[in-house]
Backbone and ligand atoms as CSV (ligand in chain L), in Angstrom:
chain,resi,resn,atom,element,x,y,z
A,1,MET,N,N,110.948,84.107,75.933
A,1,MET,CA,C,110.635,83.960,77.357
A,1,MET,C,C,109.152,83.670,77.538
A,2,ASN,N,N,108.859,82.603,78.251
A,2,ASN,CA,C,107.480,82.272,78.544
A,2,ASN,C,C,107.199,82.415,80.032
A,3,ALA,N,N,105.944,82.685,80.340
A,3,ALA,CA,C,105.503,82.572,81.733
A,3,ALA,C,C,105.007,81.142,81.893
A,4,PHE,N,N,105.300,80.538,83.020
A,4,PHE,CA,C,104.809,79.197,83.247
A,4,PHE,C,C,104.264,79.076,84.676
A,5,ILE,N,N,103.495,78.015,84.908
A,5,ILE,CA,C,102.810,77.878,86.195
A,5,ILE,C,C,103.468,76.793,87.026
A,6,LYS,N,N,103.648,77.091,88.302
A,6,LYS,CA,C,104.206,76.112,89.220
A,6,LYS,C,C,103.578,76.294,90.594
A,7,LYS,N,N,103.887,75.346,91.468
A,7,LYS,CA,C,103.365,75.406,92.825
A,7,LYS,C,C,103.961,76.624,93.548
A,8,MET,N,N,103.149,77.296,94.343
A,8,MET,CA,C,103.657,78.435,95.107
A,8,MET,C,C,104.590,77.945,96.217
A,9,GLU,N,N,105.769,78.573,96.305
A,9,GLU,CA,C,106.773,78.208,97.304
A,9,GLU,C,C,107.116,79.462,98.122
A,10,PRO,N,N,107.764,79.267,99.297
A,10,PRO,CA,C,108.097,80.434,100.134
A,10,PRO,C,C,108.862,81.523,99.374
A,11,GLU,N,N,109.724,81.151,98.445
A,11,GLU,CA,C,110.516,82.181,97.744
A,11,GLU,C,C,109.657,83.088,96.842
A,12,HIS,N,N,108.407,82.683,96.573
A,12,HIS,CA,C,107.532,83.515,95.751
A,12,HIS,C,C,106.760,84.546,96.572
A,13,LEU,N,N,106.808,84.408,97.896
A,13,LEU,CA,C,105.859,85.160,98.719
A,13,LEU,C,C,106.078,86.669,98.711
A,14,GLU,N,N,107.311,87.111,98.538
A,14,GLU,CA,C,107.534,88.564,98.507
A,14,GLU,C,C,106.761,89.176,97.326
A,15,ASP,N,N,106.914,88.567,96.145
A,15,ASP,CA,C,106.184,89.055,94.950
A,15,ASP,C,C,104.678,88.892,95.141
A,16,VAL,N,N,104.277,87.742,95.678
A,16,VAL,CA,C,102.837,87.467,95.840
A,16,VAL,C,C,102.195,88.516,96.739
A,17,VAL,N,N,102.845,88.821,97.851
A,17,VAL,CA,C,102.277,89.778,98.801
A,17,VAL,C,C,102.247,91.190,98.176
A,18,ALA,N,N,103.245,91.508,97.349
A,18,ALA,CA,C,103.248,92.814,96.671
A,18,ALA,C,C,102.040,92.929,95.739
A,19,ILE,N,N,101.766,91.870,94.972
A,19,ILE,CA,C,100.600,91.879,94.068
A,19,ILE,C,C,99.307,91.922,94.896
A,20,GLU,N,N,99.265,91.114,95.935
A,20,GLU,CA,C,98.091,91.052,96.816
A,20,GLU,C,C,97.755,92.421,97.389
A,21,THR,N,N,98.797,93.096,97.883
A,21,THR,CA,C,98.590,94.386,98.560
A,21,THR,C,C,98.094,95.448,97.574
A,22,SER,N,N,98.573,95.351,96.321
A,22,SER,CA,C,98.128,96.358,95.350
A,22,SER,C,C,96.804,95.981,94.689
A,23,SER,N,N,96.302,94.768,94.972
A,23,SER,CA,C,95.094,94.306,94.281
A,23,SER,C,C,93.851,94.301,95.164
A,24,PHE,N,N,94.018,94.199,96.493
A,24,PHE,CA,C,92.852,94.005,97.358
A,24,PHE,C,C,92.833,95.005,98.505
A,25,PRO,N,N,91.651,95.526,98.839
A,25,PRO,CA,C,91.542,96.454,99.965
A,25,PRO,C,C,91.821,95.799,101.322
A,26,ALA,N,N,91.559,94.496,101.432
A,26,ALA,CA,C,91.843,93.785,102.699
A,26,ALA,C,C,92.770,92.615,102.389
A,27,PRO,N,N,94.051,92.911,102.122
A,27,PRO,CA,C,94.964,91.857,101.631
A,27,PRO,C,C,95.318,90.803,102.672
A,28,TRP,N,N,95.581,89.594,102.206
A,28,TRP,CA,C,96.156,88.563,103.076
A,28,TRP,C,C,97.592,88.969,103.409
A,29,THR,N,N,98.040,88.531,104.589
A,29,THR,CA,C,99.427,88.783,105.003
A,29,THR,C,C,100.336,87.675,104.500
A,30,ARG,N,N,101.634,87.938,104.582
A,30,ARG,CA,C,102.631,86.912,104.224
A,30,ARG,C,C,102.432,85.660,105.082
A,31,LYS,N,N,102.130,85.858,106.365
A,31,LYS,CA,C,101.957,84.729,107.277
A,31,LYS,C,C,100.794,83.850,106.826
A,32,PHE,N,N,99.722,84.496,106.384
A,32,PHE,CA,C,98.547,83.748,105.945
A,32,PHE,C,C,98.874,82.894,104.705
A,33,PHE,N,N,99.574,83.519,103.720
A,33,PHE,CA,C,99.967,82.750,102.532
A,33,PHE,C,C,100.878,81.595,102.921
A,34,SER,N,N,101.791,81.890,103.859
A,34,SER,CA,C,102.749,80.897,104.290
A,34,SER,C,C,102.042,79.686,104.908
A,35,GLN,N,N,101.055,79.944,105.753
A,35,GLN,CA,C,100.289,78.859,106.378
A,35,GLN,C,C,99.524,78.075,105.320
A,36,ASP,N,N,99.004,78.806,104.335
A,36,ASP,CA,C,98.204,78.177,103.285
A,36,ASP,C,C,99.044,77.223,102.428
A,37,ILE,N,N,100.303,77.616,102.174
A,37,ILE,CA,C,101.214,76.763,101.409
A,37,ILE,C,C,101.381,75.421,102.098
A,38,ASP,N,N,101.437,75.467,103.432
A,38,ASP,CA,C,101.694,74.244,104.214
A,38,ASP,C,C,100.433,73.429,104.481
A,39,ALA,N,N,99.257,74.022,104.268
A,39,ALA,CA,C,98.021,73.324,104.631
A,39,ALA,C,C,97.747,72.173,103.652
A,40,TYR,N,N,97.304,71.043,104.178
A,40,TYR,CA,C,97.100,69.878,103.307
A,40,TYR,C,C,95.950,70.114,102.327
A,41,TYR,N,N,95.007,70.985,102.693
A,41,TYR,CA,C,93.850,71.262,101.827
A,41,TYR,C,C,94.144,72.421,100.862
A,42,GLY,N,N,95.312,73.082,101.003
A,42,GLY,CA,C,95.620,74.234,100.161
A,42,GLY,C,C,96.139,73.836,98.784
A,43,ARG,N,N,95.714,74.574,97.782
A,43,ARG,CA,C,96.232,74.390,96.414
A,43,ARG,C,C,96.616,75.781,95.930
A,44,ASN,N,N,97.920,76.006,95.787
A,44,ASN,CA,C,98.406,77.363,95.516
A,44,ASN,C,C,99.384,77.337,94.352
A,45,PHE,N,N,99.134,78.179,93.367
A,45,PHE,CA,C,100.000,78.191,92.169
A,45,PHE,C,C,100.387,79.622,91.823
A,46,VAL,N,N,101.550,79.740,91.188
A,46,VAL,CA,C,101.988,81.044,90.684
A,46,VAL,C,C,102.288,80.924,89.179
A,47,SER,N,N,102.124,82.044,88.508
A,47,SER,CA,C,102.600,82.157,87.131
A,47,SER,C,C,103.883,82.973,87.211
A,48,VAL,N,N,104.978,82.411,86.716
A,48,VAL,CA,C,106.262,83.084,86.860
A,48,VAL,C,C,106.961,83.252,85.516
A,49,LEU,N,N,107.779,84.256,85.490
A,49,LEU,CA,C,108.649,84.520,84.354
A,49,LEU,C,C,110.063,84.286,84.826
A,50,ASP,N,N,110.793,83.396,84.134
A,50,ASP,CA,C,112.176,83.140,84.534
A,50,ASP,C,C,113.089,84.067,83.741
A,51,ARG,N,N,113.682,85.021,84.439
A,51,ARG,CA,C,114.501,86.031,83.754
A,51,ARG,C,C,115.987,85.699,83.771
A,52,GLY,N,N,116.303,84.448,84.165
A,52,GLY,CA,C,117.716,84.078,84.241
A,52,GLY,C,C,118.299,84.442,85.585
A,53,THR,N,N,117.983,85.620,86.064
A,53,THR,CA,C,118.488,86.091,87.367
A,53,THR,C,C,117.536,85.739,88.503
A,54,GLY,N,N,116.457,85.052,88.180
A,54,GLY,CA,C,115.462,84.710,89.204
A,54,GLY,C,C,114.073,84.794,88.615
A,55,GLU,N,N,113.119,84.274,89.358
A,55,GLU,CA,C,111.747,84.253,88.859
A,55,GLU,C,C,110.983,85.484,89.313
A,56,LYS,N,N,110.207,86.034,88.387
A,56,LYS,CA,C,109.293,87.131,88.751
A,56,LYS,C,C,107.884,86.571,88.722
A,57,VAL,N,N,107.142,86.765,89.801
A,57,VAL,CA,C,105.766,86.282,89.848
A,57,VAL,C,C,104.850,87.274,89.125
A,58,LEU,N,N,104.073,86.748,88.161
A,58,LEU,CA,C,103.148,87.610,87.414
A,58,LEU,C,C,101.728,87.505,87.937
A,59,GLY,N,N,101.446,86.384,88.623
A,59,GLY,CA,C,100.093,86.202,89.154
A,59,GLY,C,C,100.044,84.942,90.002
A,60,TYR,N,N,98.939,84.782,90.734
A,60,TYR,CA,C,98.824,83.607,91.617
A,60,TYR,C,C,97.357,83.262,91.825
A,61,ILE,N,N,97.157,82.016,92.269
A,61,ILE,CA,C,95.804,81.565,92.624
A,61,ILE,C,C,95.926,80.702,93.863
A,62,THR,N,N,94.990,80.861,94.800
A,62,THR,CA,C,94.986,80.019,95.981
A,62,THR,C,C,93.583,79.441,96.178
A,63,ALA,N,N,93.521,78.202,96.630
A,63,ALA,CA,C,92.218,77.541,96.795
A,63,ALA,C,C,92.309,76.474,97.884
A,64,TRP,N,N,91.149,76.093,98.381
A,64,TRP,CA,C,91.058,75.015,99.362
A,64,TRP,C,C,90.219,73.895,98.773
A,65,VAL,N,N,90.660,72.676,98.979
A,65,VAL,CA,C,89.916,71.519,98.481
A,65,VAL,C,C,89.422,70.685,99.664
A,66,VAL,N,N,88.123,70.428,99.668
A,66,VAL,CA,C,87.532,69.512,100.662
A,66,VAL,C,C,86.610,68.556,99.888
A,67,TYR,N,N,86.933,67.268,99.940
A,67,TYR,CA,C,86.211,66.246,99.188
A,67,TYR,C,C,86.145,66.645,97.701
A,68,ASP,N,N,84.907,66.762,97.162
A,68,ASP,CA,C,84.817,67.081,95.735
A,68,ASP,C,C,84.545,68.561,95.463
A,69,GLU,N,N,84.861,69.398,96.483
A,69,GLU,CA,C,84.607,70.828,96.323
A,69,GLU,C,C,85.894,71.629,96.439
A,70,CYS,N,N,85.973,72.682,95.632
A,70,CYS,CA,C,87.131,73.581,95.675
A,70,CYS,C,C,86.627,75.004,95.875
A,71,THR,N,N,87.137,75.670,96.887
A,71,THR,CA,C,86.820,77.091,97.102
A,71,THR,C,C,88.017,77.917,96.668
A,72,ILE,N,N,87.791,78.779,95.697
A,72,ILE,CA,C,88.873,79.646,95.225
A,72,ILE,C,C,88.911,80.874,96.123
A,73,ASN,N,N,90.047,81.068,96.791
A,73,ASN,CA,C,90.166,82.167,97.757
A,73,ASN,C,C,90.720,83.438,97.121
A,74,LYS,N,N,91.736,83.281,96.311
A,74,LYS,CA,C,92.423,84.448,95.761
A,74,LYS,C,C,92.872,84.157,94.340
A,75,ILE,N,N,92.719,85.129,93.482
A,75,ILE,CA,C,93.415,85.101,92.196
A,75,ILE,C,C,93.739,86.552,91.864
A,76,ALA,N,N,94.989,86.793,91.502
A,76,ALA,CA,C,95.366,88.171,91.128
A,76,ALA,C,C,96.578,88.129,90.221
A,77,CYS,N,N,96.671,89.130,89.361
A,77,CYS,CA,C,97.829,89.283,88.478
A,77,CYS,C,C,98.441,90.653,88.714
A,78,ASP,N,N,99.734,90.748,88.534
A,78,ASP,CA,C,100.424,92.038,88.524
A,78,ASP,C,C,99.661,92.968,87.586
A,79,CYS,N,N,99.390,94.190,88.025
A,79,CYS,CA,C,98.518,95.058,87.218
A,79,CYS,C,C,99.124,95.391,85.851
A,80,SER,N,N,100.452,95.243,85.702
A,80,SER,CA,C,101.076,95.509,84.394
A,80,SER,C,C,100.902,94.328,83.429
A,81,TYR,N,N,100.382,93.218,83.929
A,81,TYR,CA,C,100.285,92.019,83.091
A,81,TYR,C,C,98.860,91.495,82.986
A,82,ARG,N,N,97.881,92.354,83.244
A,82,ARG,CA,C,96.486,91.883,83.144
A,82,ARG,C,C,96.003,91.888,81.694
A,83,ARG,N,N,94.968,91.140,81.439
A,83,ARG,CA,C,94.364,90.973,80.101
A,83,ARG,C,C,95.354,90.362,79.122
A,84,ARG,N,N,96.219,89.495,79.608
A,84,ARG,CA,C,97.154,88.774,78.725
A,84,ARG,C,C,97.013,87.275,78.883
A,85,GLY,N,N,95.946,86.848,79.540
A,85,GLY,CA,C,95.673,85.419,79.637
A,85,GLY,C,C,96.271,84.732,80.849
A,86,ILE,N,N,96.942,85.494,81.714
A,86,ILE,CA,C,97.601,84.858,82.871
A,86,ILE,C,C,96.580,84.349,83.880
A,87,GLY,N,N,95.578,85.176,84.171
A,87,GLY,CA,C,94.521,84.745,85.104
A,87,GLY,C,C,93.831,83.489,84.574
A,88,SER,N,N,93.515,83.466,83.280
A,88,SER,CA,C,92.861,82.300,82.687
A,88,SER,C,C,93.747,81.059,82.800
A,89,ALA,N,N,95.047,81.234,82.539
A,89,ALA,CA,C,95.975,80.103,82.614
A,89,ALA,C,C,96.027,79.547,84.033
A,90,LEU,N,N,96.037,80.450,85.030
A,90,LEU,CA,C,96.083,80.016,86.439
A,90,LEU,C,C,94.803,79.262,86.817
A,91,LEU,N,N,93.663,79.813,86.451
A,91,LEU,CA,C,92.396,79.166,86.821
A,91,LEU,C,C,92.252,77.812,86.109
A,92,ASN,N,N,92.620,77.798,84.831
A,92,ASN,CA,C,92.599,76.526,84.077
A,92,ASN,C,C,93.480,75.477,84.740
A,93,HIS,N,N,94.659,75.913,85.160
A,93,HIS,CA,C,95.609,74.991,85.773
A,93,HIS,C,C,95.031,74.427,87.075
A,94,LEU,N,N,94.487,75.294,87.903
A,94,LEU,CA,C,93.895,74.827,89.170
A,94,LEU,C,C,92.785,73.808,88.885
A,95,ILE,N,N,91.887,74.162,87.971
A,95,ILE,CA,C,90.755,73.280,87.689
A,95,ILE,C,C,91.257,71.923,87.187
A,96,LYS,N,N,92.233,71.974,86.291
A,96,LYS,CA,C,92.763,70.726,85.742
A,96,LYS,C,C,93.398,69.868,86.841
A,97,GLU,N,N,94.193,70.494,87.694
A,97,GLU,CA,C,94.891,69.761,88.763
A,97,GLU,C,C,93.935,69.103,89.740
A,98,VAL,N,N,92.919,69.856,90.174
A,98,VAL,CA,C,92.062,69.304,91.222
A,98,VAL,C,C,90.966,68.409,90.646
A,99,TYR,N,N,90.625,68.604,89.388
A,99,TYR,CA,C,89.655,67.705,88.757
A,99,TYR,C,C,90.199,66.267,88.765
A,100,ILE,N,N,91.487,66.141,88.503
A,100,ILE,CA,C,92.136,64.824,88.515
A,100,ILE,C,C,92.022,64.189,89.900
A,101,GLN,N,N,91.950,65.035,90.935
A,101,GLN,CA,C,91.839,64.530,92.312
A,101,GLN,C,C,90.376,64.298,92.716
A,102,GLY,N,N,89.448,64.481,91.764
A,102,GLY,CA,C,88.048,64.173,92.047
A,102,GLY,C,C,87.166,65.363,92.323
A,103,VAL,N,N,87.702,66.578,92.158
A,103,VAL,CA,C,86.900,67.784,92.425
A,103,VAL,C,C,86.074,68.173,91.208
A,104,LYS,N,N,84.791,68.416,91.437
A,104,LYS,CA,C,83.921,68.810,90.321
A,104,LYS,C,C,83.205,70.143,90.574
A,105,TYR,N,N,83.132,70.553,91.840
A,105,TYR,CA,C,82.391,71.787,92.167
A,105,TYR,C,C,83.368,72.873,92.603
A,106,PHE,N,N,83.217,74.039,92.017
A,106,PHE,CA,C,84.107,75.170,92.302
A,106,PHE,C,C,83.258,76.345,92.777
A,107,PHE,N,N,83.676,76.942,93.875
A,107,PHE,CA,C,82.943,78.068,94.461
A,107,PHE,C,C,83.888,79.248,94.677
A,108,LEU,N,N,83.327,80.433,94.682
A,108,LEU,CA,C,84.083,81.629,95.054
A,108,LEU,C,C,83.089,82.726,95.390
A,109,GLU,N,N,83.626,83.752,96.016
A,109,GLU,CA,C,82.817,84.945,96.199
A,109,GLU,C,C,83.619,86.145,95.756
A,110,THR,N,N,82.923,87.129,95.225
A,110,THR,CA,C,83.614,88.315,94.754
A,110,THR,C,C,82.784,89.543,95.050
A,111,ARG,N,N,83.472,90.672,95.182
A,111,ARG,CA,C,82.752,91.917,95.456
A,111,ARG,C,C,81.848,92.255,94.271
A,112,GLN,N,N,80.665,92.693,94.594
A,112,GLN,CA,C,79.699,93.018,93.541
A,112,GLN,C,C,80.227,94.060,92.567
A,113,LEU,N,N,81.022,95.005,93.087
A,113,LEU,CA,C,81.509,96.096,92.238
A,113,LEU,C,C,82.775,95.719,91.446
A,114,ASN,N,N,83.271,94.519,91.691
A,114,ASN,CA,C,84.476,94.080,90.962
A,114,ASN,C,C,84.052,93.496,89.610
A,115,THR,N,N,83.713,94.402,88.703
A,115,THR,CA,C,83.136,93.964,87.426
A,115,THR,C,C,84.157,93.195,86.588
A,116,ALA,N,N,85.454,93.522,86.736
A,116,ALA,CA,C,86.479,92.786,85.986
A,116,ALA,C,C,86.466,91.314,86.403
A,117,ALA,N,N,86.421,91.089,87.727
A,117,ALA,CA,C,86.427,89.717,88.229
A,117,ALA,C,C,85.143,88.979,87.825
A,118,VAL,N,N,84.019,89.653,87.930
A,118,VAL,CA,C,82.750,89.000,87.580
A,118,VAL,C,C,82.765,88.594,86.095
A,119,SER,N,N,83.244,89.507,85.230
A,119,SER,CA,C,83.333,89.183,83.795
A,119,SER,C,C,84.286,88.021,83.570
A,120,PHE,N,N,85.419,88.069,84.267
A,120,PHE,CA,C,86.426,87.009,84.136
A,120,PHE,C,C,85.816,85.648,84.494
A,121,TYR,N,N,85.126,85.569,85.641
A,121,TYR,CA,C,84.552,84.280,86.069
A,121,TYR,C,C,83.418,83.841,85.130
A,122,GLN,N,N,82.614,84.793,84.702
A,122,GLN,CA,C,81.512,84.433,83.798
A,122,GLN,C,C,82.060,83.869,82.488
A,123,GLU,N,N,83.166,84.448,82.046
A,123,GLU,CA,C,83.828,83.972,80.819
A,123,GLU,C,C,84.211,82.499,80.976
A,124,PHE,N,N,84.497,82.094,82.192
A,124,PHE,CA,C,84.865,80.703,82.495
A,124,PHE,C,C,83.674,79.800,82.668
A,125,GLY,N,N,82.487,80.380,82.711
A,125,GLY,CA,C,81.277,79.553,82.889
A,125,GLY,C,C,80.724,79.554,84.300
A,126,PHE,N,N,81.358,80.303,85.211
A,126,PHE,CA,C,80.804,80.420,86.553
A,126,PHE,C,C,79.448,81.112,86.478
A,127,ILE,N,N,78.509,80.629,87.301
A,127,ILE,CA,C,77.200,81.272,87.349
A,127,ILE,C,C,76.974,81.859,88.756
A,128,ARG,N,N,76.160,82.913,88.810
A,128,ARG,CA,C,75.823,83.537,90.090
A,128,ARG,C,C,74.855,82.651,90.847
A,129,LYS,N,N,75.207,82.296,92.081
A,129,LYS,CA,C,74.330,81.442,92.874
A,129,LYS,C,C,73.522,82.232,93.883
A,130,SER,N,N,74.174,83.215,94.534
A,130,SER,CA,C,73.472,83.974,95.579
A,130,SER,C,C,74.238,85.261,95.896
A,131,ILE,N,N,73.585,86.083,96.692
A,131,ILE,CA,C,74.194,87.339,97.148
A,131,ILE,C,C,74.319,87.281,98.665
A,132,ARG,N,N,75.494,87.676,99.188
A,132,ARG,CA,C,75.650,87.821,100.643
A,132,ARG,C,C,75.636,89.317,100.960
A,133,LYS,N,N,74.529,89.754,101.540
A,133,LYS,CA,C,74.329,91.192,101.759
A,133,LYS,C,C,75.372,91.741,102.744
A,134,GLY,N,N,76.013,92.852,102.355
A,134,GLY,CA,C,76.960,93.539,103.239
A,134,GLY,C,C,78.109,92.696,103.725
A,135,TYR,N,N,78.503,91.724,102.933
A,135,TYR,CA,C,79.481,90.707,103.361
A,135,TYR,C,C,80.848,91.293,103.714
A,136,TYR,N,N,81.287,92.303,102.961
A,136,TYR,CA,C,82.647,92.836,103.170
A,136,TYR,C,C,82.600,93.941,104.236
A,137,SER,N,N,83.273,93.683,105.346
A,137,SER,CA,C,83.136,94.574,106.503
A,137,SER,C,C,83.737,95.962,106.254
A,138,ASP,N,N,84.744,96.042,105.348
A,138,ASP,CA,C,85.386,97.350,105.137
A,138,ASP,C,C,84.458,98.328,104.412
A,139,THR,N,N,83.714,97.856,103.416
A,139,THR,CA,C,82.858,98.770,102.627
A,139,THR,C,C,81.377,98.441,102.733
A,140,LYS,N,N,81.075,97.323,103.409
A,140,LYS,CA,C,79.678,96.827,103.508
A,140,LYS,C,C,79.125,96.388,102.156
A,141,GLU,N,N,80.046,96.196,101.207
A,141,GLU,CA,C,79.650,95.768,99.863
A,141,GLU,C,C,79.093,94.336,99.894
A,142,ASP,N,N,78.157,94.066,98.985
A,142,ASP,CA,C,77.628,92.706,98.884
A,142,ASP,C,C,78.670,91.794,98.213
A,143,ALA,N,N,78.581,90.506,98.537
A,143,ALA,CA,C,79.392,89.500,97.840
A,143,ALA,C,C,78.475,88.723,96.884
A,144,ILE,N,N,79.013,88.460,95.704
A,144,ILE,CA,C,78.311,87.557,94.779
A,144,ILE,C,C,78.958,86.188,94.932
A,145,VAL,N,N,78.145,85.191,95.219
A,145,VAL,CA,C,78.654,83.815,95.314
A,145,VAL,C,C,78.474,83.172,93.938
A,146,MET,N,N,79.583,82.631,93.400
A,146,MET,CA,C,79.525,82.050,92.064
A,146,MET,C,C,79.965,80.584,92.123
A,147,GLU,N,N,79.452,79.805,91.190
A,147,GLU,CA,C,79.701,78.357,91.200
A,147,GLU,C,C,79.947,77.846,89.772
A,148,LEU,N,N,80.824,76.869,89.696
A,148,LEU,CA,C,81.083,76.203,88.413
A,148,LEU,C,C,81.063,74.696,88.663
A,149,TYR,N,N,80.354,73.969,87.812
A,149,TYR,CA,C,80.396,72.509,87.864
A,149,TYR,C,C,81.180,72.031,86.651
A,150,VAL,N,N,82.206,71.243,86.898
A,150,VAL,CA,C,83.052,70.744,85.794
A,150,VAL,C,C,82.772,69.254,85.623
A,151,SER,N,N,82.301,68.886,84.440
A,151,SER,CA,C,81.867,67.499,84.221
A,151,SER,C,C,82.868,66.678,83.427
A,152,GLU,N,N,83.869,67.336,82.860
A,152,GLU,CA,C,84.868,66.582,82.089
A,152,GLU,C,C,86.226,67.257,82.213
A,153,PRO,N,N,87.310,66.502,81.981
A,153,PRO,CA,C,88.666,67.076,82.146
A,153,PRO,C,C,88.857,68.340,81.329
A,154,VAL,N,N,89.658,69.234,81.879
A,154,VAL,CA,C,89.864,70.544,81.261
A,154,VAL,C,C,91.160,70.517,80.471
A,155,GLU,N,N,91.103,71.037,79.259
A,155,GLU,CA,C,92.334,71.234,78.492
A,155,GLU,C,C,93.078,72.402,79.132
A,156,CYS,N,N,94.390,72.297,79.224
A,156,CYS,CA,C,95.111,73.355,79.941
A,156,CYS,C,C,96.229,73.942,79.100
A,157,GLU,N,N,96.189,75.243,78.924
A,157,GLU,CA,C,97.280,75.962,78.262
A,157,GLU,C,C,98.048,76.679,79.370
A,158,GLY,N,N,98.945,75.950,80.034
A,158,GLY,CA,C,99.613,76.497,81.222
A,158,GLY,C,C,100.584,77.620,80.908
A,159,ASP,N,N,101.287,77.497,79.787
A,159,ASP,CA,C,102.274,78.514,79.458
A,159,ASP,C,C,101.611,79.665,78.705
A,160,VAL,N,N,101.997,80.858,79.095
A,160,VAL,CA,C,101.524,82.029,78.350
A,160,VAL,C,C,102.703,82.496,77.496
A,161,LYS,N,N,102.502,82.483,76.209
A,161,LYS,CA,C,103.617,82.745,75.309
A,161,LYS,C,C,104.110,84.180,75.396
A,162,ALA,N,N,105.401,84.349,75.074
A,162,ALA,CA,C,106.020,85.667,75.165
A,162,ALA,C,C,105.223,86.717,74.390
A,163,ALA,N,N,104.690,86.335,73.250
A,163,ALA,CA,C,103.959,87.291,72.427
A,163,ALA,C,C,102.785,87.882,73.210
A,164,ALA,N,N,102.131,87.014,73.969
A,164,ALA,CA,C,100.982,87.474,74.740
A,164,ALA,C,C,101.401,88.448,75.841
A,165,LEU,N,N,102.662,88.327,76.262
A,165,LEU,CA,C,103.140,89.183,77.320
A,165,LEU,C,C,103.829,90.444,76.782
A,166,ASN,N,N,103.935,90.524,75.456
A,166,ASN,CA,C,104.447,91.741,74.830
A,166,ASN,C,C,105.927,92.011,75.104
A,167,PHE,N,N,106.745,90.950,75.089
A,167,PHE,CA,C,108.191,91.188,75.288
A,167,PHE,C,C,108.870,91.317,73.928
L,1,LIG,C1,C,90.547,89.082,87.715
L,1,LIG,C2,C,91.974,88.956,87.167
L,1,LIG,C3,C,92.723,87.916,87.985
L,1,LIG,C4,C,91.896,88.485,85.696
L,1,LIG,O1,O,93.222,88.140,85.258
L,1,LIG,P1,P,93.713,88.490,83.777
L,1,LIG,O2,O,94.983,87.793,83.529
L,1,LIG,O3,O,93.727,89.962,83.585
L,1,LIG,O4,O,92.551,87.838,82.915
L,1,LIG,P2,P,92.609,87.235,81.442
L,1,LIG,O5,O,93.566,88.018,80.595
L,1,LIG,O6,O,92.888,85.764,81.532
L,1,LIG,O7,O,91.118,87.516,80.940
L,1,LIG,C5,C,90.240,86.486,80.453
L,1,LIG,C6,C,88.902,87.100,80.124
L,1,LIG,O8,O,88.261,87.570,81.337
L,1,LIG,C7,C,87.534,88.778,81.043
L,1,LIG,N1,N,88.144,89.917,81.715
L,1,LIG,C8,C,89.341,89.948,82.355
L,1,LIG,N2,N,89.578,91.175,82.864
L,1,LIG,C9,C,88.516,91.949,82.507
L,1,LIG,C10,C,88.180,93.324,82.709
L,1,LIG,N3,N,88.990,94.170,83.369
L,1,LIG,N4,N,87.005,93.777,82.235
L,1,LIG,C11,C,86.158,92.960,81.565
L,1,LIG,N5,N,86.431,91.631,81.305
L,1,LIG,C12,C,87.595,91.142,81.796
L,1,LIG,C13,C,87.624,88.969,79.537
L,1,LIG,O9,O,86.570,88.264,78.928
L,1,LIG,C14,C,88.970,88.312,79.239
L,1,LIG,O10,O,89.114,87.920,77.883
L,1,LIG,P3,P,89.645,89.007,76.785
L,1,LIG,O11,O,90.831,89.698,77.372
L,1,LIG,O12,O,89.976,88.156,75.606
L,1,LIG,O13,O,88.494,89.940,76.583
L,1,LIG,C15,C,92.709,90.328,87.172
L,1,LIG,O14,O,91.867,91.316,86.624
L,1,LIG,C16,C,93.148,90.799,88.560
L,1,LIG,O15,O,94.236,90.464,89.029
L,1,LIG,N6,N,92.284,91.617,89.242
L,1,LIG,C17,C,92.622,92.116,90.595
L,1,LIG,C18,C,92.416,91.064,91.656
L,1,LIG,C19,C,90.964,90.597,91.680
L,1,LIG,O16,O,90.037,91.368,91.643
L,1,LIG,N7,N,90.827,89.248,91.750
L,1,LIG,C20,C,89.531,88.605,91.828
L,1,LIG,C21,C,89.032,88.625,93.216
L,1,LIG,S1,S,87.488,87.805,93.401
C-alpha cells in the first residue's frame, strides 16, 4: 500500500478538517476549504492511502498562485503519520506543479514557536525574510515570513512507499 498525492476534492474534506482541527489553534472551517477548492487561484492537494474501502487522507497542502508567486497557506499531516516524508512529498508536489505554470517565488508565514515547521521549511531551502510582530491574534505570537526561490524544475517523489509508513 502506498500513499499518493492527488487534487483535493470535496470527499476529502471530512478528513482534512479533522487533521486541520487537531493541528492548528485557529483552524480553517470546512466552508473555507470548500471555497478554496473552487477558487481559480487555489492549488490544493492531499496525500491519501487507498485502503480498498475508501481513501484515508494522511496530509494536505493548500496554496494560492498569483502570477509567478505562490503563497502556501496550510500544510499538515495526521499526527500519527508525521516524520515519514508525507509533508515533504506534498510540498515537492506543489512546487513541481506550479513551477510548470511559471511560478518561481514561494512565500509562507509560520508561528515563531512552531519549531517543527520552521525546521521543515528550512530543510527545503526556505529562508527567513522578516518577522511580523504579534501577528497571531490568539496568542500575539510573532510570525516568521519565509521565502523560497526555485530556479529549476523540481524532482518529485510523489508516492510515499509503504515501508516509510510502517505498514
Ligand atoms: C510541518 C509538517 C507538515 C511536516 O510534515 P512531515 O510529514 O512530518 O515532515 P517530513 O517527514 O517530510 O519531514 C522532512 C524534514 O523536515 C524536518 N522536520 C519535520 N518535522 C520536524 C520536527 N518535528 N522537528 C524537527 N525537524 C522536523 C526534518 O528535517 C525532516 O527530515 P527527517 O525526518 O529526515 O529528519 C508536520 O509536522 C505537521 O503536520 N505539523 C502540524 C501542522 C503545522 O504546523 N504545519 C505548518 C504550519 S506553518
